[in-house]
PDB file of N, CA, C and O in Angstrom:
ATOM      1  N   MET A   1       0.840  -1.180   0.000  1.00  0.00           N
ATOM      2  CA  MET A   1       0.000   0.000   0.000  1.00  0.00           C
ATOM      3  C   MET A   1       0.886   1.245   0.000  1.00  0.00           C
ATOM      4  O   MET A   1       1.794   1.374   0.821  1.00  0.00           O
ATOM      5  N   ALA A   2       0.617   2.131  -0.903  1.00  0.00           N
ATOM      6  CA  ALA A   2       1.394   3.370  -0.998  1.00  0.00           C
ATOM      7  C   ALA A   2       0.993   4.326   0.119  1.00  0.00           C
ATOM      8  O   ALA A   2      -0.172   4.395   0.510  1.00  0.00           O
ATOM      9  N   ILE A   3       1.958   5.044   0.614  1.00  0.00           N
ATOM     10  CA  ILE A   3       1.698   6.009   1.675  1.00  0.00           C
ATOM     11  C   ILE A   3       0.972   7.224   1.123  1.00  0.00           C
ATOM     12  O   ILE A   3       0.095   7.778   1.786  1.00  0.00           O
ATOM     13  N   TYR A   4       1.325   7.636  -0.073  1.00  0.00           N
ATOM     14  CA  TYR A   4       0.760   8.832  -0.693  1.00  0.00           C
ATOM     15  C   TYR A   4      -0.145   8.450  -1.856  1.00  0.00           C
ATOM     16  O   TYR A   4       0.113   7.477  -2.564  1.00  0.00           O
ATOM     17  N   SER A   5      -1.204   9.224  -2.046  1.00  0.00           N
ATOM     18  CA  SER A   5      -2.088   9.000  -3.180  1.00  0.00           C
ATOM     19  C   SER A   5      -1.494   9.667  -4.427  1.00  0.00           C
ATOM     20  O   SER A   5      -0.594  10.502  -4.334  1.00  0.00           O
ATOM     21  N   VAL A   6      -2.012   9.284  -5.577  1.00  0.00           N
ATOM     22  CA  VAL A   6      -1.543   9.847  -6.838  1.00  0.00           C
ATOM     23  C   VAL A   6      -1.814  11.346  -6.877  1.00  0.00           C
ATOM     24  O   VAL A   6      -0.956  12.120  -7.301  1.00  0.00           O
ATOM     25  N   GLU A   7      -2.990  11.757  -6.440  1.00  0.00           N
ATOM     26  CA  GLU A   7      -3.348  13.186  -6.466  1.00  0.00           C
ATOM     27  C   GLU A   7      -2.429  14.002  -5.563  1.00  0.00           C
ATOM     28  O   GLU A   7      -2.001  15.095  -5.935  1.00  0.00           O
ATOM     29  N   PHE A   8      -2.126  13.474  -4.380  1.00  0.00           N
ATOM     30  CA  PHE A   8      -1.242  14.168  -3.451  1.00  0.00           C
ATOM     31  C   PHE A   8       0.156  14.315  -4.046  1.00  0.00           C
ATOM     32  O   PHE A   8       0.770  15.378  -3.949  1.00  0.00           O
ATOM     33  N   CYS A   9       0.651  13.249  -4.657  1.00  0.00           N
ATOM     34  CA  CYS A   9       1.984  13.291  -5.277  1.00  0.00           C
ATOM     35  C   CYS A   9       2.031  14.293  -6.419  1.00  0.00           C
ATOM     36  O   CYS A   9       3.017  15.012  -6.582  1.00  0.00           O
ATOM     37  N   LYS A  10       0.953  14.342  -7.218  1.00  0.00           N
ATOM     38  CA  LYS A  10       0.908  15.308  -8.312  1.00  0.00           C
ATOM     39  C   LYS A  10       0.915  16.743  -7.791  1.00  0.00           C
ATOM     40  O   LYS A  10       1.583  17.609  -8.358  1.00  0.00           O
ATOM     41  N   ARG A  11       0.171  16.996  -6.708  1.00  0.00           N
ATOM     42  CA  ARG A  11       0.161  18.356  -6.125  1.00  0.00           C
ATOM     43  C   ARG A  11       1.535  18.747  -5.621  1.00  0.00           C
ATOM     44  O   ARG A  11       2.004  19.854  -5.883  1.00  0.00           O
ATOM     45  N   LYS A  12       2.187  17.839  -4.896  1.00  0.00           N
ATOM     46  CA  LYS A  12       3.530  18.129  -4.368  1.00  0.00           C
ATOM     47  C   LYS A  12       4.531  18.331  -5.505  1.00  0.00           C
ATOM     48  O   LYS A  12       5.358  19.242  -5.456  1.00  0.00           O
ATOM     49  N   LEU A  13       4.452  17.486  -6.520  1.00  0.00           N
ATOM     50  CA  LEU A  13       5.366  17.616  -7.651  1.00  0.00           C
ATOM     51  C   LEU A  13       5.154  18.946  -8.360  1.00  0.00           C
ATOM     52  O   LEU A  13       6.124  19.608  -8.726  1.00  0.00           O
ATOM     53  N   ASN A  14       3.911  19.345  -8.560  1.00  0.00           N
ATOM     54  CA  ASN A  14       3.626  20.639  -9.196  1.00  0.00           C
ATOM     55  C   ASN A  14       4.122  21.801  -8.344  1.00  0.00           C
ATOM     56  O   ASN A  14       4.589  22.804  -8.883  1.00  0.00           O
ATOM     57  N   THR A  15       4.025  21.680  -7.021  1.00  0.00           N
ATOM     58  CA  THR A  15       4.536  22.719  -6.131  1.00  0.00           C
ATOM     59  C   THR A  15       6.043  22.878  -6.301  1.00  0.00           C
ATOM     60  O   THR A  15       6.545  23.998  -6.397  1.00  0.00           O
ATOM     61  N   TRP A  16       6.760  21.764  -6.337  1.00  0.00           N
ATOM     62  CA  TRP A  16       8.213  21.836  -6.475  1.00  0.00           C
ATOM     63  C   TRP A  16       8.623  22.289  -7.871  1.00  0.00           C
ATOM     64  O   TRP A  16       9.644  22.959  -8.027  1.00  0.00           O
ATOM     65  N   LEU A  17       7.847  21.936  -8.876  1.00  0.00           N
ATOM     66  CA  LEU A  17       8.146  22.432 -10.225  1.00  0.00           C
ATOM     67  C   LEU A  17       7.939  23.942 -10.301  1.00  0.00           C
ATOM     68  O   LEU A  17       8.701  24.635 -10.975  1.00  0.00           O
ATOM     69  N   ALA A  18       6.927  24.454  -9.625  1.00  0.00           N
ATOM     70  CA  ALA A  18       6.709  25.902  -9.574  1.00  0.00           C
ATOM     71  C   ALA A  18       7.857  26.586  -8.830  1.00  0.00           C
ATOM     72  O   ALA A  18       8.289  27.673  -9.213  1.00  0.00           O
ATOM     73  N   ALA A  19       8.350  25.946  -7.765  1.00  0.00           N
ATOM     74  CA  ALA A  19       9.484  26.500  -7.029  1.00  0.00           C
ATOM     75  C   ALA A  19      10.726  26.560  -7.906  1.00  0.00           C
ATOM     76  O   ALA A  19      11.481  27.531  -7.860  1.00  0.00           O
ATOM     77  N   GLU A  20      10.934  25.524  -8.701  1.00  0.00           N
ATOM     78  CA  GLU A  20      12.075  25.519  -9.612  1.00  0.00           C
ATOM     79  C   GLU A  20      11.957  26.657 -10.626  1.00  0.00           C
ATOM     80  O   GLU A  20      12.949  27.311 -10.949  1.00  0.00           O
ATOM     81  N   GLU A  21      10.752  26.888 -11.122  1.00  0.00           N
ATOM     82  CA  GLU A  21      10.520  27.977 -12.071  1.00  0.00           C
ATOM     83  C   GLU A  21      10.796  29.334 -11.421  1.00  0.00           C
ATOM     84  O   GLU A  21      11.395  30.211 -12.044  1.00  0.00           O
ATOM     85  N   ALA A  22      10.365  29.506 -10.179  1.00  0.00           N
ATOM     86  CA  ALA A  22      10.598  30.773  -9.476  1.00  0.00           C
ATOM     87  C   ALA A  22      12.094  31.008  -9.254  1.00  0.00           C
ATOM     88  O   ALA A  22      12.578  32.132  -9.387  1.00  0.00           O
ATOM     89  N   ILE A  23      12.810  29.955  -8.921  1.00  0.00           N
ATOM     90  CA  ILE A  23      14.252  30.090  -8.699  1.00  0.00           C
ATOM     91  C   ILE A  23      14.954  30.421 -10.016  1.00  0.00           C
ATOM     92  O   ILE A  23      15.908  31.197 -10.039  1.00  0.00           O
ATOM     93  N   ALA A  24      14.477  29.830 -11.106  1.00  0.00           N
ATOM     94  CA  ALA A  24      15.106  30.069 -12.399  1.00  0.00           C
ATOM     95  C   ALA A  24      14.960  31.515 -12.853  1.00  0.00           C
ATOM     96  O   ALA A  24      15.804  32.013 -13.598  1.00  0.00           O
ATOM     97  N   THR A  25      13.904  32.197 -12.417  1.00  0.00           N
ATOM     98  CA  THR A  25      13.695  33.572 -12.836  1.00  0.00           C
ATOM     99  C   THR A  25      14.498  34.570 -12.011  1.00  0.00           C
ATOM    100  O   THR A  25      14.724  35.694 -12.459  1.00  0.00           O
ATOM    101  N   GLY A  26      14.928  34.188 -10.831  1.00  0.00           N
ATOM    102  CA  GLY A  26      15.745  35.092 -10.030  1.00  0.00           C
ATOM    103  C   GLY A  26      16.131  34.459  -8.716  1.00  0.00           C
ATOM    104  O   GLY A  26      15.286  34.256  -7.845  1.00  0.00           O
ATOM    105  N   GLN A  27      17.406  34.144  -8.568  1.00  0.00           N
ATOM    106  CA  GLN A  27      17.876  33.460  -7.370  1.00  0.00           C
ATOM    107  C   GLN A  27      17.988  34.423  -6.182  1.00  0.00           C
ATOM    108  O   GLN A  27      17.685  34.054  -5.048  1.00  0.00           O
ATOM    109  N   ARG A  28      18.424  35.652  -6.450  1.00  0.00           N
ATOM    110  CA  ARG A  28      18.664  36.594  -5.357  1.00  0.00           C
ATOM    111  C   ARG A  28      18.410  38.014  -5.857  1.00  0.00           C
ATOM    112  O   ARG A  28      18.765  38.365  -6.983  1.00  0.00           O
ATOM    113  N   TYR A  29      17.799  38.808  -5.012  1.00  0.00           N
ATOM    114  CA  TYR A  29      17.632  40.209  -5.377  1.00  0.00           C
ATOM    115  C   TYR A  29      17.657  41.081  -4.131  1.00  0.00           C
ATOM    116  O   TYR A  29      17.521  40.592  -3.010  1.00  0.00           O
ATOM    117  N   GLN A  30      17.835  42.395  -4.349  1.00  0.00           N
ATOM    118  CA  GLN A  30      17.991  43.333  -3.248  1.00  0.00           C
ATOM    119  C   GLN A  30      17.125  44.565  -3.524  1.00  0.00           C
ATOM    120  O   GLN A  30      17.110  45.101  -4.632  1.00  0.00           O
ATOM    121  N   ILE A  31      16.395  45.001  -2.469  1.00  0.00           N
ATOM    122  CA  ILE A  31      15.544  46.189  -2.559  1.00  0.00           C
ATOM    123  C   ILE A  31      15.787  47.033  -1.305  1.00  0.00           C
ATOM    124  O   ILE A  31      15.598  46.560  -0.184  1.00  0.00           O
ATOM    125  N   GLU A  32      16.200  48.264  -1.502  1.00  0.00           N
ATOM    126  CA  GLU A  32      16.426  49.217  -0.416  1.00  0.00           C
ATOM    127  C   GLU A  32      17.261  48.645   0.725  1.00  0.00           C
ATOM    128  O   GLU A  32      16.904  48.779   1.895  1.00  0.00           O
ATOM    129  N   GLY A  33      18.345  48.024   0.385  1.00  0.00           N
ATOM    130  CA  GLY A  33      19.252  47.517   1.403  1.00  0.00           C
ATOM    131  C   GLY A  33      18.866  46.156   1.971  1.00  0.00           C
ATOM    132  O   GLY A  33      19.644  45.561   2.715  1.00  0.00           O
ATOM    133  N   ARG A  34      17.709  45.666   1.644  1.00  0.00           N
ATOM    134  CA  ARG A  34      17.273  44.349   2.116  1.00  0.00           C
ATOM    135  C   ARG A  34      17.414  43.357   0.964  1.00  0.00           C
ATOM    136  O   ARG A  34      17.127  43.676  -0.190  1.00  0.00           O
ATOM    137  N   SER A  35      17.858  42.157   1.298  1.00  0.00           N
ATOM    138  CA  SER A  35      18.052  41.174   0.238  1.00  0.00           C
ATOM    139  C   SER A  35      17.271  39.895   0.541  1.00  0.00           C
ATOM    140  O   SER A  35      16.989  39.573   1.695  1.00  0.00           O
ATOM    141  N   LEU A  36      16.937  39.192  -0.512  1.00  0.00           N
ATOM    142  CA  LEU A  36      16.237  37.917  -0.407  1.00  0.00           C
ATOM    143  C   LEU A  36      16.979  36.900  -1.260  1.00  0.00           C
ATOM    144  O   LEU A  36      17.266  37.148  -2.431  1.00  0.00           O
ATOM    145  N   THR A  37      17.286  35.759  -0.666  1.00  0.00           N
ATOM    146  CA  THR A  37      17.920  34.671  -1.386  1.00  0.00           C
ATOM    147  C   THR A  37      16.971  33.488  -1.355  1.00  0.00           C
ATOM    148  O   THR A  37      16.514  33.075  -0.289  1.00  0.00           O
ATOM    149  N   ARG A  38      16.678  32.950  -2.518  1.00  0.00           N
ATOM    150  CA  ARG A  38      15.753  31.824  -2.602  1.00  0.00           C
ATOM    151  C   ARG A  38      16.476  30.512  -2.333  1.00  0.00           C
ATOM    152  O   ARG A  38      17.697  30.478  -2.183  1.00  0.00           O
ATOM    153  N   ALA A  39      15.714  29.454  -2.277  1.00  0.00           N
ATOM    154  CA  ALA A  39      16.254  28.128  -1.973  1.00  0.00           C
ATOM    155  C   ALA A  39      17.269  27.690  -3.029  1.00  0.00           C
ATOM    156  O   ALA A  39      17.298  28.205  -4.146  1.00  0.00           O
ATOM    157  N   ASP A  40      18.081  26.746  -2.646  1.00  0.00           N
ATOM    158  CA  ASP A  40      19.098  26.217  -3.535  1.00  0.00           C
ATOM    159  C   ASP A  40      18.437  25.335  -4.597  1.00  0.00           C
ATOM    160  O   ASP A  40      17.618  24.477  -4.271  1.00  0.00           O
ATOM    161  N   LEU A  41      18.784  25.543  -5.833  1.00  0.00           N
ATOM    162  CA  LEU A  41      18.200  24.806  -6.950  1.00  0.00           C
ATOM    163  C   LEU A  41      18.496  23.309  -6.845  1.00  0.00           C
ATOM    164  O   LEU A  41      17.663  22.485  -7.223  1.00  0.00           O
ATOM    165  N   TYR A  42      19.658  22.961  -6.342  1.00  0.00           N
ATOM    166  CA  TYR A  42      20.026  21.554  -6.177  1.00  0.00           C
ATOM    167  C   TYR A  42      19.036  20.850  -5.245  1.00  0.00           C
ATOM    168  O   TYR A  42      18.584  19.745  -5.545  1.00  0.00           O
ATOM    169  N   ASP A  43      18.699  21.476  -4.127  1.00  0.00           N
ATOM    170  CA  ASP A  43      17.755  20.881  -3.178  1.00  0.00           C
ATOM    171  C   ASP A  43      16.364  20.736  -3.780  1.00  0.00           C
ATOM    172  O   ASP A  43      15.676  19.744  -3.537  1.00  0.00           O
ATOM    173  N   VAL A  44      15.957  21.710  -4.552  1.00  0.00           N
ATOM    174  CA  VAL A  44      14.642  21.654  -5.195  1.00  0.00           C
ATOM    175  C   VAL A  44      14.607  20.518  -6.208  1.00  0.00           C
ATOM    176  O   VAL A  44      13.605  19.809  -6.302  1.00  0.00           O
ATOM    177  N   ARG A  45      15.664  20.336  -6.954  1.00  0.00           N
ATOM    178  CA  ARG A  45      15.699  19.244  -7.932  1.00  0.00           C
ATOM    179  C   ARG A  45      15.686  17.877  -7.244  1.00  0.00           C
ATOM    180  O   ARG A  45      15.100  16.931  -7.770  1.00  0.00           O
ATOM    181  N   LYS A  46      16.317  17.764  -6.088  1.00  0.00           N
ATOM    182  CA  LYS A  46      16.260  16.513  -5.331  1.00  0.00           C
ATOM    183  C   LYS A  46      14.829  16.223  -4.890  1.00  0.00           C
ATOM    184  O   LYS A  46      14.384  15.077  -4.936  1.00  0.00           O
ATOM    185  N   GLU A  47      14.110  17.257  -4.464  1.00  0.00           N
ATOM    186  CA  GLU A  47      12.713  17.074  -4.068  1.00  0.00           C
ATOM    187  C   GLU A  47      11.848  16.685  -5.264  1.00  0.00           C
ATOM    188  O   GLU A  47      10.938  15.867  -5.127  1.00  0.00           O
ATOM    189  N   ILE A  48      12.118  17.255  -6.421  1.00  0.00           N
ATOM    190  CA  ILE A  48      11.373  16.899  -7.636  1.00  0.00           C
ATOM    191  C   ILE A  48      11.586  15.421  -7.956  1.00  0.00           C
ATOM    192  O   ILE A  48      10.630  14.707  -8.261  1.00  0.00           O
ATOM    193  N   GLU A  49      12.820  14.967  -7.889  1.00  0.00           N
ATOM    194  CA  GLU A  49      13.109  13.560  -8.147  1.00  0.00           C
ATOM    195  C   GLU A  49      12.414  12.668  -7.123  1.00  0.00           C
ATOM    196  O   GLU A  49      11.895  11.610  -7.480  1.00  0.00           O
ATOM    197  N   PHE A  50      12.396  13.083  -5.852  1.00  0.00           N
ATOM    198  CA  PHE A  50      11.735  12.320  -4.800  1.00  0.00           C
ATOM    199  C   PHE A  50      10.250  12.153  -5.102  1.00  0.00           C
ATOM    200  O   PHE A  50       9.719  11.045  -5.033  1.00  0.00           O
ATOM    201  N   TRP A  51       9.572  13.270  -5.440  1.00  0.00           N
ATOM    202  CA  TRP A  51       8.134  13.205  -5.688  1.00  0.00           C
ATOM    203  C   TRP A  51       7.800  12.517  -6.998  1.00  0.00           C
ATOM    204  O   TRP A  51       6.722  11.936  -7.122  1.00  0.00           O
ATOM    205  N   GLU A  52       8.697  12.564  -7.984  1.00  0.00           N
ATOM    206  CA  GLU A  52       8.481  11.793  -9.205  1.00  0.00           C
ATOM    207  C   GLU A  52       8.505  10.298  -8.893  1.00  0.00           C
ATOM    208  O   GLU A  52       7.698   9.534  -9.421  1.00  0.00           O
ATOM    209  N   GLY A  53       9.431   9.889  -8.035  1.00  0.00           N
ATOM    210  CA  GLY A  53       9.502   8.484  -7.631  1.00  0.00           C
ATOM    211  C   GLY A  53       8.272   8.049  -6.864  1.00  0.00           C
ATOM    212  O   GLY A  53       7.729   6.972  -7.113  1.00  0.00           O
ATOM    213  N   LYS A  54       7.826   8.884  -5.928  1.00  0.00           N
ATOM    214  CA  LYS A  54       6.628   8.556  -5.149  1.00  0.00           C
ATOM    215  C   LYS A  54       5.392   8.499  -6.039  1.00  0.00           C
ATOM    216  O   LYS A  54       4.515   7.659  -5.837  1.00  0.00           O
ATOM    217  N   LEU A  55       5.323   9.393  -7.023  1.00  0.00           N
ATOM    218  CA  LEU A  55       4.203   9.388  -7.959  1.00  0.00           C
ATOM    219  C   LEU A  55       4.209   8.101  -8.785  1.00  0.00           C
ATOM    220  O   LEU A  55       3.151   7.520  -9.026  1.00  0.00           O
ATOM    221  N   ALA A  56       5.378   7.655  -9.217  1.00  0.00           N
ATOM    222  CA  ALA A  56       5.471   6.418  -9.995  1.00  0.00           C
ATOM    223  C   ALA A  56       5.012   5.215  -9.168  1.00  0.00           C
ATOM    224  O   ALA A  56       4.311   4.339  -9.675  1.00  0.00           O
ATOM    225  N   VAL A  57       5.409   5.178  -7.900  1.00  0.00           N
ATOM    226  CA  VAL A  57       4.999   4.080  -7.019  1.00  0.00           C
ATOM    227  C   VAL A  57       3.487   4.098  -6.809  1.00  0.00           C
ATOM    228  O   VAL A  57       2.835   3.058  -6.893  1.00  0.00           O
ATOM    229  N   ALA A  58       2.934   5.267  -6.537  1.00  0.00           N
ATOM    230  CA  ALA A  58       1.494   5.378  -6.304  1.00  0.00           C
ATOM    231  C   ALA A  58       0.701   5.030  -7.558  1.00  0.00           C
ATOM    232  O   ALA A  58      -0.333   4.368  -7.473  1.00  0.00           O
ATOM    233  N   ALA A  59       1.176   5.471  -8.718  1.00  0.00           N
ATOM    234  CA  ALA A  59       0.483   5.170  -9.970  1.00  0.00           C
ATOM    235  C   ALA A  59       0.550   3.682 -10.278  1.00  0.00           C
ATOM    236  O   ALA A  59      -0.436   3.102 -10.733  1.00  0.00           O
ATOM    237  N   ALA A  60       1.693   3.058 -10.038  1.00  0.00           N
ATOM    238  CA  ALA A  60       1.828   1.624 -10.279  1.00  0.00           C
ATOM    239  C   ALA A  60       0.915   0.836  -9.342  1.00  0.00           C
ATOM    240  O   ALA A  60       0.300  -0.149  -9.750  1.00  0.00           O
ATOM    241  N   GLU A  61       0.832   1.268  -8.105  1.00  0.00           N
ATOM    242  CA  GLU A  61      -0.046   0.577  -7.162  1.00  0.00           C
ATOM    243  C   GLU A  61      -1.505   0.724  -7.567  1.00  0.00           C
ATOM    244  O   GLU A  61      -2.287  -0.221  -7.464  1.00  0.00           O
ATOM    245  N   GLU A  62      -1.861   1.906  -8.023  1.00  0.00           N
ATOM    246  CA  GLU A  62      -3.232   2.134  -8.453  1.00  0.00           C
ATOM    247  C   GLU A  62      -3.558   1.309  -9.700  1.00  0.00           C
ATOM    248  O   GLU A  62      -4.667   0.790  -9.830  1.00  0.00           O
ATOM    249  N   GLN A  63      -2.606   1.191 -10.602  1.00  0.00           N
ATOM    250  CA  GLN A  63      -2.835   0.472 -11.844  1.00  0.00           C
ATOM    251  C   GLN A  63      -2.821  -1.043 -11.651  1.00  0.00           C
ATOM    252  O   GLN A  63      -3.656  -1.746 -12.220  1.00  0.00           O
ATOM    253  N   TYR A  64      -1.881  -1.551 -10.854  1.00  0.00           N
ATOM    254  CA  TYR A  64      -1.706  -2.992 -10.730  1.00  0.00           C
ATOM    255  C   TYR A  64      -2.221  -3.550  -9.411  1.00  0.00           C
ATOM    256  O   TYR A  64      -2.019  -4.733  -9.135  1.00  0.00           O
ATOM    257  N   GLY A  65      -2.868  -2.754  -8.600  1.00  0.00           N
ATOM    258  CA  GLY A  65      -3.436  -3.259  -7.361  1.00  0.00           C
ATOM    259  C   GLY A  65      -2.448  -3.401  -6.225  1.00  0.00           C
ATOM    260  O   GLY A  65      -2.752  -4.042  -5.220  1.00  0.00           O
ATOM    261  N   GLY A  66      -1.281  -2.822  -6.362  1.00  0.00           N
ATOM    262  CA  GLY A  66      -0.333  -2.810  -5.259  1.00  0.00           C
ATOM    263  C   GLY A  66       0.416  -4.109  -5.043  1.00  0.00           C
ATOM    264  O   GLY A  66       0.998  -4.318  -3.978  1.00  0.00           O
ATOM    265  N   ARG A  67       0.410  -4.967  -6.012  1.00  0.00           N
ATOM    266  CA  ARG A  67       1.101  -6.233  -5.832  1.00  0.00           C
ATOM    267  C   ARG A  67       2.320  -6.291  -6.731  1.00  0.00           C
ATOM    268  O   ARG A  67       2.238  -6.061  -7.937  1.00  0.00           O
ATOM    269  N   ASN A  68       3.421  -6.596  -6.135  1.00  0.00           N
ATOM    270  CA  ASN A  68       4.632  -6.860  -6.907  1.00  0.00           C
ATOM    271  C   ASN A  68       4.767  -8.370  -7.005  1.00  0.00           C
ATOM    272  O   ASN A  68       4.887  -9.056  -5.990  1.00  0.00           O
ATOM    273  N   ARG A  69       4.748  -8.869  -8.189  1.00  0.00           N
ATOM    274  CA  ARG A  69       4.829 -10.306  -8.365  1.00  0.00           C
ATOM    275  C   ARG A  69       6.224 -10.677  -8.841  1.00  0.00           C
ATOM    276  O   ARG A  69       6.774 -10.079  -9.766  1.00  0.00           O
ATOM    277  N   VAL A  70       6.767 -11.672  -8.186  1.00  0.00           N
ATOM    278  CA  VAL A  70       8.093 -12.152  -8.534  1.00  0.00           C
ATOM    279  C   VAL A  70       7.971 -13.646  -8.811  1.00  0.00           C
ATOM    280  O   VAL A  70       7.394 -14.393  -8.020  1.00  0.00           O
ATOM    281  N   PHE A  71       8.504 -14.055  -9.907  1.00  0.00           N
ATOM    282  CA  PHE A  71       8.510 -15.464 -10.266  1.00  0.00           C
ATOM    283  C   PHE A  71       9.954 -15.928 -10.331  1.00  0.00           C
ATOM    284  O   PHE A  71      10.837 -15.230 -10.831  1.00  0.00           O
ATOM    285  N   ARG A  72      10.163 -17.119  -9.814  1.00  0.00           N
ATOM    286  CA  ARG A  72      11.505 -17.648  -9.830  1.00  0.00           C
ATOM    287  C   ARG A  72      11.454 -19.061 -10.390  1.00  0.00           C
ATOM    288  O   ARG A  72      10.554 -19.837 -10.069  1.00  0.00           O
ATOM    289  N   ALA A  73      12.404 -19.376 -11.208  1.00  0.00           N
ATOM    290  CA  ALA A  73      12.448 -20.707 -11.796  1.00  0.00           C
ATOM    291  C   ALA A  73      13.878 -21.227 -11.727  1.00  0.00           C
ATOM    292  O   ALA A  73      14.844 -20.475 -11.856  1.00  0.00           O
ATOM    293  N   VAL A  74      13.982 -22.512 -11.522  1.00  0.00           N
ATOM    294  CA  VAL A  74      15.281 -23.168 -11.534  1.00  0.00           C
ATOM    295  C   VAL A  74      15.267 -24.144 -12.702  1.00  0.00           C
ATOM    296  O   VAL A  74      14.474 -25.084 -12.729  1.00  0.00           O
ATOM    297  N   ILE A  75      16.132 -23.916 -13.643  1.00  0.00           N
ATOM    298  CA  ILE A  75      16.190 -24.768 -14.819  1.00  0.00           C
ATOM    299  C   ILE A  75      17.206 -25.862 -14.551  1.00  0.00           C
ATOM    300  O   ILE A  75      18.359 -25.610 -14.198  1.00  0.00           O
ATOM    301  N   ARG A  76      16.736 -27.079 -14.732  1.00  0.00           N
ATOM    302  CA  ARG A  76      17.615 -28.218 -14.459  1.00  0.00           C
ATOM    303  C   ARG A  76      17.705 -29.094 -15.702  1.00  0.00           C
ATOM    304  O   ARG A  76      16.720 -29.314 -16.406  1.00  0.00           O
ATOM    305  N   ASP A  77      18.867 -29.566 -15.938  1.00  0.00           N
ATOM    306  CA  ASP A  77      19.086 -30.503 -17.029  1.00  0.00           C
ATOM    307  C   ASP A  77      19.354 -31.866 -16.401  1.00  0.00           C
ATOM    308  O   ASP A  77      20.441 -32.117 -15.879  1.00  0.00           O
ATOM    309  N   VAL A  78      18.362 -32.734 -16.455  1.00  0.00           N
ATOM    310  CA  VAL A  78      18.482 -34.025 -15.791  1.00  0.00           C
ATOM    311  C   VAL A  78      18.783 -35.102 -16.783  1.00  0.00           C
ATOM    312  O   VAL A  78      18.920 -36.266 -16.407  1.00  0.00           O
TER     313      VAL A  78
END
């Protein structure tokens, strides 16, 4: 069973993608002696990768019923 739903993962992923877009438009700026520095792009990209993975797991569970099936065979030449 996945911890996160597909919809939740999509919302989080979209949030982090929007953050990446905001960082790309301006990492740091200064107004009247006060400055603002946004989050590190590397950290945001790590979060994007994390939520992409969680979304893939949730989507696979939703599509296949949450079961991972493993088959093993031993081939013998008698």
